[in-house]
C-alpha positions in Angstrom: 4.1 33.8 -13.7 5.4 31.1 -11.4 8.3 30.1 -9.1 11.8 30.2 -10.5 12.5 26.6 -9.3 13.7 24.1 -11.8 11.2 21.4 -12.8 14.0 18.8 -12.6 14.6 19.5 -8.9 12.0 17.8 -6.6 10.1 19.9 -4.1 10.1 18.8 -0.5 6.5 17.6 -0.8 7.6 15.2 -3.6 9.7 13.4 -1.0 6.6 12.9 1.2 4.7 11.4 -1.7 7.6 9.1 -2.6 7.8 8.0 1.0 4.1 7.3 1.1 4.3 5.4 -2.2 7.2 3.3 -0.9 5.3 2.6 2.3 2.2 1.6 0.4 4.2 -0.7 -1.8 6.0 -2.4 1.1 2.8 -2.9 3.1 1.1 -4.4 0.0 3.9 -6.8 -0.6 4.0 -7.9 3.0 0.2 -8.3 3.1 0.2 -10.3 -0.1 2.9 -12.6 1.3 0.9 -13.1 4.5 -2.3 -13.8 2.5 -0.4 -16.4 0.4 1.0 -18.1 3.5 -2.2 -18.1 5.6 -4.8 -20.7 5.2 -7.9 -18.9 3.9 -11.1 -20.2 2.4 -11.4 -19.3 -1.2 -13.9 -16.5 -0.5 -12.0 -14.9 2.3 -8.7 -15.1 0.4 -10.2 -13.4 -2.7 -11.8 -10.7 -0.5 -8.5 -10.1 1.3 -6.6 -9.9 -2.1 -9.2 -7.4 -3.4 -9.0 -5.2 -0.3 -5.2 -5.1 -0.4 -5.0 -4.5 -4.1 -7.8 -2.0 -4.6 -7.2 0.2 -1.6 -3.5 1.0 -1.9 -2.5 2.3 1.6 -5.6 1.6 3.7 -6.1 -2.0 2.3 -3.0 -3.6 3.8 -3.5 -1.7 7.1 -7.1 -3.0 7.2 -5.8 -6.5 6.5 -3.3 -6.4 9.3 -5.9 -5.1 11.8 -8.7 -7.5 10.9 -6.9 -10.7 10.0 -7.3 -13.8 12.1 -4.3 -14.6 14.2 
């Protein structure tokens, strides 16, 4: 039928997903703070916001790599 593990006890892979979720959340918050603090034109600010919000883990990483310094 299935494994005898309890559905209330998380599997080890659950911790990996929780970690990735926490990482995505922290990266998104940091990216959003940086977008708010940086001087953007309206168009580039909106595009940056959309990239960060619509691509949960890759969006903030893309913003950090391609943003103007």
